[in-house]
LUMLO-195962 format. One record per atom (N, C-alpha, C, CB): x, y, z; atom name; residue in three letters. Coordinates in Angstrom, 2 decimals. Glycine has a CB too. Layout:
% LUMLO-195962
+---------+---------+---------+-------+------+
:      px :      py :      pz : torgu : rogu :
+---------+---------+---------+-------+------+
:       X :       Y :       Z :    CA :  Ala :
...
+---------+---------+---------+-------+------+
//
This chain:
% LUMLO-195962
+---------+---------+---------+-------+------+
:      px :      py :      pz : torgu : rogu :
+---------+---------+---------+-------+------+
:  146.63 :  -50.25 :  -57.30 :     N :  Met :
:  146.50 :  -48.91 :  -56.11 :    CA :  Met :
:  145.11 :  -48.43 :  -56.23 :     C :  Met :
:  147.61 :  -47.42 :  -56.41 :    CB :  Met :
:  144.68 :  -47.95 :  -57.56 :     N :  Lys :
:  143.47 :  -47.65 :  -57.70 :    CA :  Lys :
:  142.21 :  -48.20 :  -57.45 :     C :  Lys :
:  143.47 :  -47.47 :  -58.53 :    CB :  Lys :
:  142.21 :  -49.60 :  -57.53 :     N :  Thr :
:  141.54 :  -50.65 :  -57.09 :    CA :  Thr :
:  141.59 :  -50.80 :  -55.65 :     C :  Thr :
:  141.98 :  -51.74 :  -57.71 :    CB :  Thr :
:  142.32 :  -50.67 :  -55.00 :     N :  Leu :
:  142.36 :  -50.69 :  -53.51 :    CA :  Leu :
:  141.46 :  -49.52 :  -52.96 :     C :  Leu :
:  143.88 :  -50.54 :  -52.97 :    CB :  Leu :
:  141.86 :  -48.31 :  -53.57 :     N :  Leu :
:  141.25 :  -47.11 :  -53.14 :    CA :  Leu :
:  139.76 :  -47.17 :  -53.30 :     C :  Leu :
:  141.80 :  -45.96 :  -53.86 :    CB :  Leu :
:  139.48 :  -47.67 :  -54.42 :     N :  Thr :
:  137.87 :  -47.76 :  -54.94 :    CA :  Thr :
:  137.39 :  -48.71 :  -54.02 :     C :  Thr :
:  137.55 :  -48.31 :  -56.58 :    CB :  Thr :
:  137.96 :  -49.97 :  -53.67 :     N :  Asn :
:  137.33 :  -51.02 :  -52.94 :    CA :  Asn :
:  137.01 :  -50.37 :  -51.42 :     C :  Asn :
:  138.36 :  -52.40 :  -52.90 :    CB :  Asn :
:  138.17 :  -49.89 :  -51.32 :     N :  Ser :
:  138.07 :  -49.14 :  -49.78 :    CA :  Ser :
:  136.99 :  -48.19 :  -49.63 :     C :  Ser :
:  139.37 :  -48.26 :  -49.41 :    CB :  Ser :
:  136.96 :  -47.39 :  -50.59 :     N :  Leu :
:  135.61 :  -46.40 :  -50.61 :    CA :  Leu :
:  134.23 :  -47.22 :  -50.38 :     C :  Leu :
:  135.47 :  -45.60 :  -52.17 :    CB :  Leu :
:  134.35 :  -47.92 :  -51.46 :     N :  Met :
:  132.89 :  -48.83 :  -51.22 :    CA :  Met :
:  132.68 :  -49.48 :  -50.13 :     C :  Met :
:  132.66 :  -49.91 :  -52.12 :    CB :  Met :
:  133.73 :  -49.98 :  -49.54 :     N :  Ile :
:  133.55 :  -50.56 :  -48.09 :    CA :  Ile :
:  133.14 :  -49.58 :  -47.05 :     C :  Ile :
:  134.86 :  -51.18 :  -47.58 :    CB :  Ile :
:  133.73 :  -48.72 :  -46.94 :     N :  Ala :
:  133.36 :  -47.51 :  -46.23 :    CA :  Ala :
:  132.07 :  -46.72 :  -46.31 :     C :  Ala :
:  134.23 :  -46.71 :  -46.51 :    CB :  Ala :
:  131.69 :  -46.88 :  -47.50 :     N :  Thr :
:  130.34 :  -46.05 :  -47.77 :    CA :  Thr :
:  129.14 :  -47.30 :  -47.52 :     C :  Thr :
:  130.29 :  -45.27 :  -49.63 :    CB :  Thr :
:  129.36 :  -48.44 :  -47.85 :     N :  Val :
:  128.36 :  -49.45 :  -47.41 :    CA :  Val :
:  128.56 :  -49.55 :  -45.91 :     C :  Val :
:  128.54 :  -50.88 :  -48.14 :    CB :  Val :
:  129.45 :  -49.41 :  -45.15 :     N :  Ala :
:  129.51 :  -49.51 :  -43.66 :    CA :  Ala :
:  128.78 :  -48.39 :  -43.00 :     C :  Ala :
:  130.95 :  -49.52 :  -43.16 :    CB :  Ala :
:  129.07 :  -47.11 :  -43.78 :     N :  Phe :
:  128.44 :  -45.98 :  -43.07 :    CA :  Phe :
:  126.76 :  -45.98 :  -43.23 :     C :  Phe :
:  129.09 :  -44.58 :  -43.70 :    CB :  Phe :
:  126.60 :  -46.67 :  -44.47 :     N :  Cys :
:  125.13 :  -46.67 :  -44.86 :    CA :  Cys :
:  124.66 :  -47.55 :  -44.01 :     C :  Cys :
:  124.75 :  -47.04 :  -46.30 :    CB :  Cys :
:  125.01 :  -48.95 :  -43.47 :     N :  Leu :
:  124.40 :  -49.72 :  -42.85 :    CA :  Leu :
:  124.30 :  -49.21 :  -41.15 :     C :  Leu :
:  125.04 :  -51.01 :  -43.19 :    CB :  Leu :
:  125.66 :  -48.61 :  -40.79 :     N :  Ala :
:  125.51 :  -47.74 :  -39.51 :    CA :  Ala :
:  124.49 :  -46.80 :  -39.27 :     C :  Ala :
:  126.56 :  -47.01 :  -39.34 :    CB :  Ala :
:  124.22 :  -46.03 :  -40.42 :     N :  Ser :
:  122.96 :  -44.81 :  -40.24 :    CA :  Ser :
:  121.78 :  -45.31 :  -40.58 :     C :  Ser :
:  123.08 :  -43.47 :  -41.17 :    CB :  Ser :
:  121.53 :  -46.51 :  -40.97 :     N :  Cys :
:  120.24 :  -46.97 :  -41.33 :    CA :  Cys :
:  119.23 :  -47.00 :  -39.82 :     C :  Cys :
:  120.47 :  -48.56 :  -42.11 :    CB :  Cys :
:  118.46 :  -46.41 :  -40.31 :     N :  Lys :
:  117.25 :  -46.53 :  -39.08 :    CA :  Lys :
:  116.31 :  -47.60 :  -39.39 :     C :  Lys :
:  116.29 :  -45.13 :  -38.91 :    CB :  Lys :
:  116.19 :  -48.41 :  -38.29 :     N :  Lys :
:  115.59 :  -49.62 :  -38.17 :    CA :  Lys :
:  114.23 :  -49.35 :  -37.72 :     C :  Lys :
:  116.33 :  -50.52 :  -37.29 :    CB :  Lys :
:  114.05 :  -48.31 :  -37.41 :     N :  Asp :
:  112.71 :  -47.85 :  -36.61 :    CA :  Asp :
:  111.54 :  -47.31 :  -37.96 :     C :  Asp :
:  113.18 :  -46.29 :  -35.31 :    CB :  Asp :
:  112.07 :  -47.35 :  -38.89 :     N :  Leu :
:  110.93 :  -46.84 :  -39.92 :    CA :  Leu :
:  109.86 :  -47.61 :  -40.01 :     C :  Leu :
:  111.36 :  -46.71 :  -41.29 :    CB :  Leu :
:  108.91 :  -47.23 :  -40.60 :     N :  Pro :
:  107.56 :  -47.90 :  -40.57 :    CA :  Pro :
:  107.63 :  -49.24 :  -41.45 :     C :  Pro :
:  106.39 :  -46.87 :  -41.16 :    CB :  Pro :
:  107.14 :  -50.32 :  -41.24 :     N :  Asp :
:  107.06 :  -51.73 :  -41.93 :    CA :  Asp :
:  107.16 :  -51.32 :  -43.50 :     C :  Asp :
:  105.49 :  -52.64 :  -41.54 :    CB :  Asp :
:  106.17 :  -50.45 :  -44.04 :     N :  Ser :
:  106.01 :  -50.43 :  -45.42 :    CA :  Ser :
:  107.21 :  -49.73 :  -45.96 :     C :  Ser :
:  104.72 :  -49.77 :  -45.84 :    CB :  Ser :
:  108.13 :  -49.27 :  -45.36 :     N :  Cys :
:  109.67 :  -48.60 :  -45.93 :    CA :  Cys :
:  110.79 :  -49.61 :  -45.69 :     C :  Cys :
:  110.17 :  -47.08 :  -45.04 :    CB :  Cys :
:  111.21 :  -49.98 :  -44.15 :     N :  Tyr :
:  112.07 :  -51.09 :  -44.14 :    CA :  Tyr :
:  111.84 :  -52.26 :  -44.30 :     C :  Tyr :
:  112.58 :  -51.17 :  -43.31 :    CB :  Tyr :
:  112.49 :  -53.07 :  -45.16 :     N :  Asp :
:  112.01 :  -54.60 :  -45.26 :    CA :  Asp :
:  113.53 :  -55.53 :  -44.98 :     C :  Asp :
:  111.22 :  -54.97 :  -47.09 :    CB :  Asp :
:  112.86 :  -56.13 :  -44.01 :     N :  Lys :
:  113.97 :  -57.18 :  -43.39 :    CA :  Lys :
:  114.51 :  -58.15 :  -44.20 :     C :  Lys :
:  113.48 :  -57.97 :  -42.31 :    CB :  Lys :
:  113.61 :  -58.41 :  -45.30 :     N :  Thr :
:  113.69 :  -59.41 :  -46.37 :    CA :  Thr :
:  114.91 :  -58.95 :  -47.20 :     C :  Thr :
:  112.30 :  -59.50 :  -47.26 :    CB :  Thr :
:  114.92 :  -57.83 :  -47.56 :     N :  Tyr :
:  115.68 :  -57.05 :  -48.32 :    CA :  Tyr :
:  116.95 :  -57.18 :  -47.69 :     C :  Tyr :
:  115.20 :  -55.70 :  -48.45 :    CB :  Tyr :
:  117.03 :  -56.62 :  -46.29 :     N :  His :
:  118.23 :  -56.55 :  -45.66 :    CA :  His :
:  118.85 :  -57.90 :  -45.54 :     C :  His :
:  118.07 :  -55.92 :  -44.40 :    CB :  His :
:  118.17 :  -58.95 :  -45.18 :     N :  Asp :
:  118.82 :  -60.20 :  -44.97 :    CA :  Asp :
:  119.39 :  -60.97 :  -46.22 :     C :  Asp :
:  117.87 :  -61.03 :  -44.29 :    CB :  Asp :
:  118.66 :  -60.37 :  -47.28 :     N :  Glu :
:  119.21 :  -61.00 :  -48.64 :    CA :  Glu :
:  120.41 :  -60.47 :  -49.22 :     C :  Glu :
:  118.24 :  -60.89 :  -49.70 :    CB :  Glu :
:  120.52 :  -59.13 :  -48.95 :     N :  His :
:  121.38 :  -58.43 :  -49.41 :    CA :  His :
:  122.55 :  -57.73 :  -48.49 :     C :  His :
:  120.67 :  -57.64 :  -50.03 :    CB :  His :
:  122.52 :  -58.16 :  -47.50 :     N :  Lys :
:  123.62 :  -57.65 :  -46.35 :    CA :  Lys :
:  124.72 :  -57.65 :  -46.85 :     C :  Lys :
:  123.81 :  -58.42 :  -45.09 :    CB :  Lys :
:  125.15 :  -58.90 :  -47.45 :     N :  Asn :
:  126.44 :  -59.09 :  -47.67 :    CA :  Asn :
:  126.77 :  -59.25 :  -49.09 :     C :  Asn :
:  126.86 :  -60.14 :  -46.94 :    CB :  Asn :
:  125.92 :  -58.44 :  -49.91 :     N :  Asp :
:  126.50 :  -58.03 :  -51.57 :    CA :  Asp :
:  127.41 :  -57.04 :  -51.58 :     C :  Asp :
:  125.40 :  -57.46 :  -52.62 :    CB :  Asp :
:  128.12 :  -57.37 :  -52.37 :     N :  Ile :
:  129.32 :  -56.43 :  -52.89 :    CA :  Ile :
:  128.81 :  -55.31 :  -53.96 :     C :  Ile :
:  130.53 :  -57.40 :  -53.69 :    CB :  Ile :
:  128.44 :  -54.15 :  -53.44 :     N :  Cys :
:  127.93 :  -53.42 :  -54.39 :    CA :  Cys :
:  128.65 :  -52.61 :  -55.10 :     C :  Cys :
:  127.10 :  -52.84 :  -54.01 :    CB :  Cys :
:  128.59 :  -52.18 :  -56.27 :     N :  Thr :
:  129.45 :  -51.44 :  -57.31 :    CA :  Thr :
:  129.68 :  -49.92 :  -56.81 :     C :  Thr :
:  128.66 :  -51.45 :  -58.83 :    CB :  Thr :
:  130.70 :  -49.45 :  -57.60 :     N :  Ala :
:  130.64 :  -48.00 :  -56.86 :    CA :  Ala :
:  130.10 :  -47.13 :  -57.97 :     C :  Ala :
:  132.21 :  -47.38 :  -56.26 :    CB :  Ala :
:  129.18 :  -47.63 :  -58.84 :     N :  Asp :
:  128.50 :  -46.72 :  -59.69 :    CA :  Asp :
:  127.52 :  -45.93 :  -58.76 :     C :  Asp :
:  127.77 :  -47.48 :  -60.87 :    CB :  Asp :
:  127.25 :  -44.46 :  -58.84 :     N :  Cys :
:  126.53 :  -43.88 :  -58.03 :    CA :  Cys :
:  125.36 :  -42.85 :  -58.77 :     C :  Cys :
:  127.49 :  -43.25 :  -57.14 :    CB :  Cys :
:  124.52 :  -43.45 :  -59.43 :     N :  Pro :
:  123.61 :  -42.64 :  -60.09 :    CA :  Pro :
:  122.53 :  -42.12 :  -59.36 :     C :  Pro :
:  123.14 :  -43.27 :  -61.10 :    CB :  Pro :
:  122.66 :  -42.65 :  -58.04 :     N :  Gly :
:  121.62 :  -41.91 :  -56.89 :    CA :  Gly :
:  120.15 :  -42.65 :  -57.18 :     C :  Gly :
:  121.46 :  -39.92 :  -57.16 :    CB :  Gly :
:  119.75 :  -43.23 :  -56.08 :     N :  Val :
:  118.26 :  -43.75 :  -56.09 :    CA :  Val :
:  117.91 :  -43.32 :  -54.83 :     C :  Val :
:  117.98 :  -45.37 :  -56.30 :    CB :  Val :
:  116.32 :  -42.91 :  -54.57 :     N :  Thr :
:  116.00 :  -42.37 :  -53.41 :    CA :  Thr :
:  114.95 :  -43.74 :  -52.89 :     C :  Thr :
:  115.31 :  -40.71 :  -53.62 :    CB :  Thr :
:  115.13 :  -44.21 :  -51.70 :     N :  Gly :
:  114.64 :  -44.71 :  -50.80 :    CA :  Gly :
:  113.15 :  -44.22 :  -50.37 :     C :  Gly :
:  115.56 :  -44.61 :  -49.95 :    CB :  Gly :
:  112.38 :  -45.35 :  -49.81 :     N :  Cys :
:  111.24 :  -44.51 :  -49.20 :    CA :  Cys :
:  111.42 :  -43.81 :  -47.84 :     C :  Cys :
:  110.07 :  -45.37 :  -49.04 :    CB :  Cys :
:  112.72 :  -43.95 :  -47.39 :     N :  Asp :
:  112.86 :  -43.26 :  -46.23 :    CA :  Asp :
:  113.13 :  -41.63 :  -46.50 :     C :  Asp :
:  113.99 :  -43.95 :  -45.45 :    CB :  Asp :
:  113.38 :  -41.36 :  -47.81 :     N :  Gly :
:  113.56 :  -40.12 :  -48.23 :    CA :  Gly :
:  115.07 :  -39.71 :  -48.57 :     C :  Gly :
:  113.01 :  -39.31 :  -47.23 :    CB :  Gly :
:  116.13 :  -40.71 :  -48.08 :     N :  Lys :
:  117.36 :  -40.49 :  -48.22 :    CA :  Lys :
:  117.71 :  -40.92 :  -49.91 :     C :  Lys :
:  118.11 :  -41.32 :  -47.05 :    CB :  Lys :
:  118.97 :  -40.31 :  -50.24 :     N :  Thr :
:  119.50 :  -41.01 :  -51.47 :    CA :  Thr :
:  120.71 :  -41.69 :  -51.33 :     C :  Thr :
:  119.69 :  -40.13 :  -52.53 :    CB :  Thr :
:  120.22 :  -42.84 :  -52.05 :     N :  Tyr :
:  121.45 :  -43.86 :  -51.77 :    CA :  Tyr :
:  122.31 :  -44.10 :  -53.21 :     C :  Tyr :
:  120.79 :  -45.48 :  -51.18 :    CB :  Tyr :
:  123.44 :  -44.38 :  -52.99 :     N :  Cys :
:  124.39 :  -44.28 :  -54.06 :    CA :  Cys :
:  123.79 :  -45.33 :  -55.21 :     C :  Cys :
:  125.96 :  -44.66 :  -53.49 :    CB :  Cys :
:  123.50 :  -46.37 :  -54.92 :     N :  Asn :
:  122.57 :  -47.32 :  -56.01 :    CA :  Asn :
:  121.94 :  -48.33 :  -55.32 :     C :  Asn :
:  123.41 :  -48.09 :  -57.20 :    CB :  Asn :
:  121.03 :  -48.96 :  -55.98 :     N :  Glu :
:  119.97 :  -49.94 :  -55.76 :    CA :  Glu :
:  120.58 :  -50.93 :  -54.58 :     C :  Glu :
:  119.58 :  -50.76 :  -57.23 :    CB :  Glu :
:  121.71 :  -51.44 :  -55.08 :     N :  Cys :
:  122.21 :  -52.43 :  -54.20 :    CA :  Cys :
:  122.55 :  -51.94 :  -52.89 :     C :  Cys :
:  123.32 :  -53.06 :  -54.75 :    CB :  Cys :
:  122.94 :  -50.77 :  -52.43 :     N :  Val :
:  123.46 :  -50.07 :  -51.06 :    CA :  Val :
:  122.09 :  -49.89 :  -50.34 :     C :  Val :
:  124.34 :  -48.45 :  -51.28 :    CB :  Val :
:  121.05 :  -49.31 :  -51.11 :     N :  Met :
:  119.60 :  -49.14 :  -50.70 :    CA :  Met :
:  119.19 :  -50.33 :  -50.06 :     C :  Met :
:  118.64 :  -48.85 :  -51.86 :    CB :  Met :
:  119.06 :  -51.54 :  -50.73 :     N :  His :
:  118.61 :  -53.07 :  -50.57 :    CA :  His :
:  119.59 :  -53.36 :  -49.21 :     C :  His :
:  119.02 :  -54.24 :  -52.16 :    CB :  His :
:  120.91 :  -53.16 :  -49.20 :     N :  Ser :
:  121.69 :  -53.91 :  -48.32 :    CA :  Ser :
:  121.31 :  -53.08 :  -46.79 :     C :  Ser :
:  123.43 :  -53.88 :  -48.87 :    CB :  Ser :
:  120.38 :  -51.88 :  -46.90 :     N :  Asn :
:  120.33 :  -51.30 :  -45.87 :    CA :  Asn :
:  118.93 :  -51.53 :  -45.56 :     C :  Asn :
:  120.81 :  -50.02 :  -45.93 :    CB :  Asn :
:  118.24 :  -52.56 :  -46.40 :     N :  Gly :
:  116.90 :  -53.20 :  -45.80 :    CA :  Gly :
:  115.83 :  -51.95 :  -46.37 :     C :  Gly :
:  116.94 :  -53.41 :  -43.79 :    CB :  Gly :
:  116.10 :  -50.70 :  -47.15 :     N :  Ile :
:  115.15 :  -49.78 :  -47.58 :    CA :  Ile :
:  114.36 :  -50.02 :  -49.01 :     C :  Ile :
:  115.84 :  -48.54 :  -47.60 :    CB :  Ile :
:  113.17 :  -50.20 :  -49.06 :     N :  Lys :
:  112.44 :  -50.09 :  -50.68 :    CA :  Lys :
:  112.48 :  -48.72 :  -51.27 :     C :  Lys :
:  110.75 :  -50.47 :  -50.70 :    CB :  Lys :
:  112.16 :  -48.99 :  -52.49 :     N :  His :
:  112.07 :  -47.94 :  -53.43 :    CA :  His :
:  111.16 :  -46.83 :  -52.84 :     C :  His :
:  111.54 :  -48.48 :  -54.79 :    CB :  His :
:  111.24 :  -45.62 :  -53.44 :     N :  Leu :
:  110.56 :  -44.64 :  -53.10 :    CA :  Leu :
:  109.52 :  -44.52 :  -53.88 :     C :  Leu :
:  111.20 :  -43.62 :  -53.03 :    CB :  Leu :
:  108.04 :  -44.96 :  -53.60 :     N :  Gln :
:  106.71 :  -44.96 :  -54.38 :    CA :  Gln :
:  105.89 :  -43.65 :  -54.96 :     C :  Gln :
:  105.80 :  -45.60 :  -53.49 :    CB :  Gln :
+---------+---------+---------+-------+------+
//
């Protein structure tokens, strides 16, 4: 049951991130290649937090890349 809840939470988090991703970001931030390569990745539930170049904090690098966002530089 705990695994089902964890998986459901992960899927909901990824879906929310994908839905809220701004595709109108400057080319230097949004990377369609990252998005295309990682859009179907199954991300883990670990959530140390990582900041994307869009200024948003993503749960982890996997979630950030599945949204097509590069690292904050």
